[in-house]
C-alpha positions as CSV (number, residue, x, y, z in Angstrom):
1,M,192.5,-55.2,-79.2
2,A,190.8,-51.8,-79.3
3,K,192.4,-48.9,-77.5
4,I,190.5,-46.6,-75.3
5,K,191.7,-43.2,-76.4
6,G,192.9,-40.6,-73.9
7,C,195.6,-38.3,-72.9
8,A,199.4,-38.8,-72.9
9,K,200.6,-41.8,-71.0
10,I,201.1,-41.3,-67.2
11,I,204.2,-42.7,-65.7
12,P,204.3,-43.5,-61.9
13,A,206.4,-40.4,-61.3
14,D,203.4,-38.3,-62.2
15,R,201.2,-39.8,-59.5
16,D,202.1,-37.1,-57.0
17,A,200.9,-34.4,-59.4
18,I,197.5,-36.2,-59.9
19,F,196.7,-37.7,-56.6
20,L,196.5,-36.3,-53.1
21,P,199.1,-37.7,-50.6
22,F,196.7,-40.2,-49.0
23,Q,195.6,-41.5,-52.4
24,A,199.2,-41.8,-53.7
25,K,200.2,-43.6,-50.6
26,W,197.4,-46.1,-51.0
27,I,198.3,-46.8,-54.7
28,K,202.0,-47.2,-54.0
29,D,201.4,-49.7,-51.2
30,Q,202.1,-53.1,-52.7
31,S,201.4,-55.1,-49.5
32,R,199.8,-58.5,-49.8
33,L,197.0,-57.4,-47.6
34,K,196.0,-53.8,-47.1
35,L,193.0,-52.2,-45.6
36,M,191.6,-48.7,-46.0
37,E,189.4,-47.3,-43.2
38,K,188.0,-44.2,-44.8
39,S,185.6,-41.3,-45.0
40,R,183.0,-41.3,-47.8
41,Q,183.5,-39.6,-51.1
42,I,187.2,-38.8,-50.9
43,G,188.3,-40.5,-54.1
44,I,189.6,-43.8,-52.8
45,S,187.6,-46.0,-55.2
46,W,188.7,-43.7,-58.0
47,S,192.4,-44.1,-56.9
48,T,192.0,-47.8,-56.4
49,A,190.8,-48.2,-60.0
50,Y,194.1,-46.5,-61.2
51,G,196.2,-49.0,-59.2
52,T,194.0,-51.9,-60.5
53,D,194.7,-50.8,-64.1
54,E,198.4,-50.6,-63.5
55,R,198.6,-54.1,-62.2
56,A,196.4,-55.6,-64.9
57,A,198.1,-53.8,-67.8
58,A,201.7,-54.3,-66.7
59,Q,203.9,-56.3,-69.1
60,G,204.1,-59.8,-67.8
61,A,201.2,-59.4,-65.4
62,R,200.3,-62.8,-64.0
63,F,197.0,-62.2,-62.4
64,D,193.5,-61.0,-63.2
65,E,191.8,-58.5,-60.8
66,W,188.6,-59.5,-59.1
67,V,186.6,-56.5,-57.7
68,S,183.6,-57.0,-55.3
69,S,181.4,-53.9,-55.0
70,R,178.3,-53.3,-52.9
71,D,175.8,-53.7,-55.8
72,D,175.5,-53.8,-59.5
73,I,175.5,-50.0,-59.9
74,Q,178.8,-49.7,-57.9
75,A,180.3,-52.5,-60.0
76,R,179.5,-50.6,-63.2
77,L,180.9,-47.4,-61.8
78,F,184.2,-49.0,-60.8
79,I,184.7,-50.4,-64.3
80,E,183.9,-47.0,-65.7
81,D,186.7,-45.5,-63.5
82,C,189.0,-48.3,-64.8
83,K,188.1,-47.4,-68.4
84,L,188.7,-43.7,-67.6
85,W,192.2,-44.4,-66.3
86,A,193.0,-46.8,-69.2
87,G,192.2,-43.9,-71.6
88,I,194.3,-41.4,-69.7
89,M,197.2,-43.7,-69.4
90,N,196.9,-44.6,-73.1
91,L,196.6,-48.3,-72.4
92,A,195.2,-50.7,-74.9
93,A,192.1,-52.1,-73.3
94,K,188.8,-53.6,-74.5
95,D,185.5,-53.3,-72.8
96,L,184.0,-56.8,-72.9
97,G,180.8,-55.6,-71.2
98,E,178.8,-57.8,-68.9
99,V,180.2,-61.4,-69.0
100,V,178.8,-64.6,-67.4
101,I,181.4,-66.0,-65.0
102,D,179.3,-68.7,-63.5
103,A,176.4,-70.0,-65.7
104,K,175.1,-72.4,-63.0
105,D,174.6,-69.6,-60.4
106,K,173.9,-66.9,-63.0
107,L,176.8,-64.8,-61.8
108,T,178.1,-62.0,-64.1
109,A,180.9,-59.4,-64.0
110,Y,181.7,-56.2,-66.0
111,V,185.0,-57.0,-67.7
112,L,187.9,-54.9,-69.0
113,Q,190.7,-56.7,-70.9
114,F,194.2,-55.3,-71.4
115,A,196.8,-56.1,-74.1
116,S,198.7,-58.0,-71.4
117,G,195.9,-60.6,-71.5
118,R,194.8,-59.8,-68.0
119,R,191.3,-58.7,-67.1
120,I,189.6,-56.6,-64.4
121,H,186.3,-58.3,-63.3
122,S,184.0,-55.9,-61.4
123,M,181.2,-57.8,-59.7
124,S,178.4,-57.1,-57.2
125,S,178.6,-58.3,-53.6
126,N,177.7,-62.0,-53.9
127,P,180.6,-63.8,-52.0
128,D,180.2,-66.9,-54.1
129,A,181.3,-65.0,-57.2
130,Q,184.8,-64.9,-55.6
131,A,185.0,-68.7,-55.3
132,G,187.6,-70.6,-57.4
133,K,189.1,-67.4,-58.9
134,R,192.8,-66.8,-58.8
135,G,194.3,-63.3,-58.7
136,S,194.2,-60.0,-56.9
137,R,191.2,-58.9,-55.0
138,V,189.5,-55.5,-54.3
139,L,186.7,-55.7,-51.7
140,D,185.1,-52.3,-51.9
141,E,182.7,-51.0,-49.2
142,F,183.5,-54.2,-47.4
143,A,181.6,-53.4,-44.2
144,L,178.4,-52.9,-46.2
145,H,178.4,-56.5,-47.3
146,G,175.7,-58.8,-45.7
147,D,178.2,-61.4,-44.7
148,Q,181.7,-59.9,-44.4
149,R,183.2,-63.0,-42.8
150,K,182.1,-65.2,-45.6
151,L,183.3,-62.8,-48.3
152,W,186.8,-62.7,-46.7
153,A,186.8,-66.5,-46.3
154,I,186.0,-67.0,-50.0
155,A,188.1,-64.2,-51.4
156,Y,191.3,-64.7,-49.4
157,P,192.3,-68.1,-50.8
158,G,192.3,-66.6,-54.3
159,I,195.7,-64.9,-53.5
160,T,197.3,-68.1,-52.4
161,W,199.4,-68.3,-55.6
162,G,200.1,-64.6,-55.8
163,G,198.5,-61.2,-56.0
164,N,197.2,-59.0,-53.2
165,M,193.9,-58.2,-51.5
166,E,192.6,-54.7,-50.9
167,V,189.8,-54.1,-48.4
168,I,188.2,-50.7,-48.5
169,S,185.3,-49.4,-46.4
170,T,183.6,-46.9,-44.1
171,H,182.4,-48.4,-40.8
172,R,179.1,-50.1,-40.1
173,G,179.1,-50.6,-36.3
174,S,181.6,-51.7,-33.8
175,Y,180.5,-55.4,-34.0
176,S,181.4,-55.7,-37.7
177,F,184.0,-58.1,-39.1
178,F,185.6,-55.1,-40.7
179,N,186.1,-53.3,-37.4
180,G,187.3,-56.6,-36.0
181,L,190.1,-56.8,-38.6
182,I,191.2,-53.2,-37.7
183,R,191.2,-53.9,-34.0
184,E,193.1,-57.1,-34.5
185,A,195.8,-55.2,-36.5
186,R,196.0,-52.3,-34.1
187,E,195.6,-54.0,-30.7
188,K,196.4,-57.7,-31.1
189,G,199.8,-57.8,-32.8
190,N,198.5,-57.7,-36.4
191,P,198.7,-61.5,-37.0
192,K,197.4,-61.2,-40.6
193,K,200.1,-58.6,-41.4
194,I,197.6,-56.1,-42.8
195,S,198.9,-52.8,-44.0
196,L,196.5,-50.3,-42.4
197,H,195.4,-47.0,-43.9
198,R,193.0,-44.5,-42.3
199,V,191.7,-41.3,-43.8
200,T,189.0,-39.2,-42.2
201,L,187.3,-36.2,-43.9
202,Q,189.5,-33.9,-41.9
203,D,192.6,-35.8,-43.0
204,A,191.5,-35.4,-46.7
205,L,190.8,-31.7,-46.2
206,D,194.2,-31.1,-44.6
207,Q,195.8,-32.7,-47.7
208,G,194.1,-30.5,-50.3
209,F,190.9,-32.4,-51.0
210,L,188.6,-29.4,-51.2
211,F,190.8,-27.7,-53.8
212,K,190.7,-30.8,-56.0
213,L,186.9,-31.1,-55.6
214,Q,186.3,-27.4,-56.4
215,Q,188.3,-27.9,-59.7
216,A,186.0,-30.7,-60.7
217,L,182.7,-29.0,-59.7
218,P,180.6,-26.5,-61.8
219,F,181.6,-22.9,-61.1
220,D,178.3,-22.2,-59.5
221,A,178.3,-25.2,-57.1
222,E,177.6,-24.3,-53.5
223,Q,181.0,-25.7,-52.4
224,Q,182.9,-23.2,-54.5
225,G,182.5,-20.5,-51.9
226,M,183.6,-22.7,-48.9
227,D,186.9,-23.0,-47.1
228,E,187.9,-26.3,-45.4
229,A,186.1,-25.5,-42.1
230,A,182.9,-24.5,-43.9
231,Y,182.9,-27.6,-46.0
232,F,183.5,-29.8,-42.9
233,D,180.5,-28.2,-41.2
234,F,178.4,-28.4,-44.4
235,F,178.7,-32.2,-44.4
236,K,178.4,-32.6,-40.6
237,S,175.1,-30.6,-40.5
238,G,173.7,-32.6,-43.4
239,C,174.1,-36.0,-41.7
240,A,171.2,-37.8,-40.0
241,D,172.9,-37.4,-36.6
242,L,176.3,-37.2,-35.0
243,E,176.8,-40.9,-34.8
244,S,176.2,-41.1,-38.6
245,F,178.7,-38.3,-39.3
246,D,181.4,-39.9,-37.0
247,Q,180.9,-43.2,-38.7
248,E,180.6,-42.1,-42.3
249,Y,183.2,-39.3,-42.3
250,M,185.5,-39.6,-39.3
251,C,186.2,-43.4,-39.2
252,I,184.6,-43.8,-35.8
253,P,182.5,-47.0,-35.7
254,A,179.1,-46.6,-34.1
255,D,179.0,-48.2,-30.6
256,D,176.8,-51.3,-30.9
257,D,177.1,-51.9,-27.1
258,A,175.1,-48.8,-26.5
259,K,172.2,-49.4,-28.9
260,F,169.3,-51.9,-29.0
261,L,169.8,-52.7,-32.7
262,E,173.3,-53.3,-34.0
263,Y,174.2,-52.1,-37.4
264,Q,174.8,-55.7,-38.7
265,L,171.3,-56.6,-37.6
266,L,169.8,-53.6,-39.5
267,M,171.9,-54.2,-42.6
268,A,170.9,-57.9,-42.8
269,C,167.2,-56.8,-43.1
270,E,167.6,-53.9,-45.5
271,Y,166.4,-54.2,-49.1
272,P,169.3,-54.3,-51.5
273,A,170.3,-50.9,-52.9
274,G,168.1,-50.0,-55.8
275,T,165.2,-52.3,-54.8
276,Y,161.8,-50.9,-55.6
277,W,160.1,-51.5,-52.2
278,E,157.8,-48.5,-51.9
279,R,154.2,-48.9,-52.9
280,S,151.3,-46.5,-53.5
281,L,147.6,-46.7,-52.8
282,E,146.9,-47.7,-56.4
283,D,149.1,-50.8,-56.3
284,V,147.7,-54.3,-55.9
285,F,148.8,-56.1,-52.8
286,T,148.9,-59.9,-52.6
287,G,149.3,-60.1,-48.8
288,R,147.7,-58.5,-45.8
289,L,148.7,-55.0,-44.9
290,Y,149.4,-53.9,-41.3
291,C,150.0,-50.4,-40.1
292,G,151.7,-48.7,-37.2
293,V,151.4,-45.0,-36.4
294,D,153.6,-43.1,-33.9
295,I,151.9,-39.8,-33.1
296,G,153.6,-36.4,-32.9
297,R,152.6,-32.8,-33.6
298,K,155.0,-30.0,-32.7
299,K,158.2,-31.5,-31.3
300,D,158.2,-35.1,-32.7
301,L,157.1,-36.6,-36.0
302,T,154.0,-38.5,-36.8
303,V,155.2,-41.6,-38.7
304,L,153.1,-44.1,-40.7
305,W,154.8,-47.5,-41.3
306,V,153.0,-50.1,-43.4
307,V,154.2,-53.7,-43.9
308,E,152.8,-56.4,-46.2
309,Q,152.9,-60.0,-45.0
310,L,154.1,-62.4,-47.6
311,G,154.6,-65.8,-46.1
312,D,156.2,-65.2,-42.7
313,V,158.1,-62.1,-43.8
314,F,156.9,-58.5,-43.4
315,Y,157.9,-56.2,-46.2
316,T,158.0,-52.5,-45.6
317,R,155.8,-50.8,-48.3
318,V,155.3,-47.3,-47.0
319,V,157.1,-45.0,-44.5
320,I,155.7,-41.5,-44.3
321,S,156.9,-38.9,-41.9
322,M,154.7,-35.9,-41.1
323,E,155.9,-32.8,-39.2
324,K,154.1,-29.7,-37.9
325,M,150.9,-30.6,-39.7
326,R,147.3,-30.1,-38.5
327,K,145.5,-33.2,-37.4
328,S,143.1,-33.0,-40.3
329,A,146.0,-32.8,-42.8
330,Q,147.7,-35.8,-41.3
331,E,144.4,-37.8,-41.3
332,A,144.0,-37.1,-45.0
333,I,147.3,-39.0,-45.5
334,L,146.7,-41.7,-42.9
335,Y,143.1,-42.7,-43.5
336,P,143.4,-43.9,-47.1
337,W,146.0,-46.4,-45.9
338,F,143.9,-47.3,-42.8
339,A,141.1,-48.2,-45.2
340,I,143.1,-50.9,-46.9
341,C,145.0,-52.2,-43.9
342,Y,143.9,-55.4,-42.1
343,R,144.9,-54.0,-38.6
344,I,146.2,-50.7,-37.4
345,C,148.0,-49.9,-34.1
346,I,148.1,-46.3,-33.1
347,D,150.2,-44.6,-30.3
348,A,147.5,-43.4,-27.9
349,S,149.9,-41.7,-25.5
350,G,149.3,-38.0,-24.7
351,L,147.6,-36.3,-27.6
352,G,147.5,-39.6,-29.5
353,I,144.5,-40.7,-27.5
354,G,142.2,-38.5,-29.5
355,W,143.7,-39.7,-32.8
356,A,143.1,-43.3,-31.8
357,D,139.5,-42.6,-30.7
358,D,138.7,-41.0,-34.0
359,A,140.3,-43.8,-36.0
360,Q,138.3,-46.3,-34.1
361,D,135.1,-44.4,-34.7
362,Q,136.0,-44.4,-38.4
363,F,137.3,-47.9,-38.9
364,G,136.1,-49.9,-35.9
365,E,137.8,-51.1,-32.7
366,Q,138.3,-54.5,-34.1
367,R,140.7,-53.1,-36.7
368,V,142.2,-50.2,-34.8
369,E,144.1,-50.8,-31.5
370,A,145.0,-47.9,-29.3
371,V,148.4,-48.5,-27.6
372,T,149.4,-46.4,-24.6
373,F,153.1,-46.3,-24.2
374,T,154.3,-47.3,-20.7
375,G,157.6,-48.9,-19.7
376,P,156.3,-52.5,-19.9
377,V,154.4,-51.8,-23.2
378,K,157.6,-50.4,-24.8
379,E,159.5,-53.5,-23.8
380,A,156.7,-55.7,-25.2
381,L,156.9,-53.7,-28.5
382,A,160.7,-53.4,-28.8
383,Y,161.7,-57.0,-28.5
384,P,159.6,-58.4,-31.3
385,V,161.3,-55.9,-33.6
386,R,164.7,-57.2,-32.7
387,G,163.4,-60.8,-32.9
388,A,162.0,-60.3,-36.4
389,M,165.3,-58.9,-37.5
390,E,167.3,-61.7,-36.0
391,D,165.0,-64.2,-37.8
392,R,165.2,-62.1,-41.0
393,K,161.4,-61.8,-41.1
394,V,161.2,-58.1,-41.7
395,R,162.5,-56.0,-44.6
396,I,163.3,-52.3,-44.1
397,P,164.5,-49.6,-46.5
398,D,168.1,-48.9,-47.2
399,D,167.9,-45.3,-46.0
400,P,170.3,-43.4,-43.8
401,V,167.6,-41.4,-42.0
402,I,165.6,-44.5,-41.2
403,R,168.7,-46.4,-40.2
404,A,169.8,-43.6,-37.8
405,D,166.3,-43.4,-36.3
406,L,166.1,-47.1,-35.7
407,R,169.5,-46.8,-34.0
408,K,168.4,-44.2,-31.5
409,V,166.7,-46.6,-29.2
410,Q,168.8,-47.7,-26.2
411,K,167.9,-50.3,-23.5
412,V,168.7,-48.9,-20.0
413,V,168.5,-50.9,-16.8
414,T,167.5,-48.7,-13.8
415,A,168.9,-49.0,-10.3
416,A,165.7,-50.9,-9.4
417,G,166.4,-53.5,-12.1
418,N,163.7,-52.3,-14.4
419,I,164.3,-52.1,-18.2
420,R,163.6,-48.8,-19.9
421,F,163.8,-48.0,-23.6
422,V,165.0,-44.4,-24.2
423,A,165.9,-42.5,-27.3
424,E,167.7,-39.2,-27.9
425,S,165.4,-36.5,-29.4
426,T,166.8,-34.8,-32.5
427,P,165.3,-32.4,-35.1
428,D,164.7,-35.5,-37.2
429,G,162.6,-37.3,-34.6
430,H,162.6,-39.2,-31.3
431,A,162.9,-42.8,-32.7
432,D,159.5,-42.2,-34.1
433,R,160.2,-44.6,-37.0
434,F,161.3,-47.3,-34.7
435,W,158.0,-47.2,-32.7
436,A,155.9,-46.9,-35.9
437,L,157.6,-50.1,-37.1
438,A,157.1,-51.8,-33.7
439,L,153.4,-50.9,-33.8
440,A,153.0,-52.3,-37.4
441,L,154.6,-55.6,-36.3
442,H,152.4,-55.6,-33.2
443,A,149.3,-55.1,-35.5
444,A,150.4,-58.2,-37.4
445,S,150.8,-60.3,-34.3
446,D,147.0,-60.5,-33.9
447,P,145.4,-61.8,-37.1
448,S,141.7,-62.1,-37.4
449,A,139.6,-63.4,-40.3
450,P,141.1,-65.3,-43.2
451,I,141.8,-63.4,-46.5
452,E,138.9,-63.3,-48.9
453,Y,139.8,-63.0,-52.6
454,M,138.2,-60.6,-55.0
455,S,136.7,-62.1,-58.2
456,S,139.9,-61.1,-60.1
457,G,141.8,-63.5,-57.9
458,Q,144.0,-60.7,-56.5
459,P,143.5,-59.6,-52.9
460,R,144.1,-55.9,-52.2
461,G,144.6,-55.1,-48.6
462,A,141.5,-54.7,-46.4
463,D,139.1,-54.3,-49.3
464,A,140.0,-57.9,-50.2
465,Q,139.0,-59.0,-46.8
466,G,135.5,-57.6,-46.4
467,F,136.5,-54.3,-44.7
468,M,135.5,-51.9,-47.5
């Protein structure tokens, strides 16, 4: 058994010198079920790795540790933190690298083995990877998993014969299973006997987080000159909107009752983190391309959204936002995409009418549809977006700005019983991305001629269909 070299061994009494109070409290809690409702980037995963090492390395340890992270990158980062602590604590540990844990389903884990014989298995988010495994669980970024309920259902039986289960996450909407667990514990008698922890960004700052961070950052980092209030405002101002800040840093779940698209609906349609989804004009497309454009000039954004239809699923390939640009400059970006798209729908409301007219002159009225936004038209555009998401027939980027923009739309019923779709205007747009996506899906709802293949056998957008 090789030993990861490091500093002198740390004993539990040293925790208070190393960890902030909220981190030490989390590590010391040996409850069978414990849940951390947290701000982003305050060192909870790092602290959890320390506690995981302690359990796995303890003399007479009976259980392996099974860690579920959001994706492969996070799984590797968690095992790196475990290796770091093993070195610092002078623990004999061997990095076994990526190990196959289920050959049939091709499931793997990054594994660290200790002299005790126990192992830490760090895996990505596939709930099936937890099936049939006995030992303690760490479910990191739990609310970001595509099916939280299934992950809990498969992971929980693994601690039947002993061990504990730690659930860690920021929020992802008020309808999430994660938030349901918190509300059940706080408001409904805590039948699962969960030990609850909650740490906001403000809590972390109050307990000395900024000082610890400044010690770890380069001397010329921007944060070095900040006090706690300035650091708080620094992160608040950098978020996509107030809802995002409250959810990501203040442990306040976004209100899904007030929004047209719930967080879980958006997350189910997002590409997995790290997926190469964006395409360029030089790429070869095997399906038809459809384009939606929401027009803006001074106050709002002009947004181009292009989807590629493969089977019955529409894959986002391009999202381009343009702000305070001349019409000619925006057309220089838009028109090359129009040239290879099968159909284009353009917002022709207000100043958009001239844009739509010019595009029709350039590419033909058969391919370019001018859409004037009215109450009924917005309703007809909005519901197909929701329907496509409910049926998992659209894929969207995993991007906080796009996510926040899609969340801006609210359905309001007037006193007369009419439905209106409204959105708060922010410096980052007025739900412009939502309406660009809605227009792209509307363009795809009216197919025309069949696809004609080029001699190479590879269709490429509109030029493969006789439009070039």
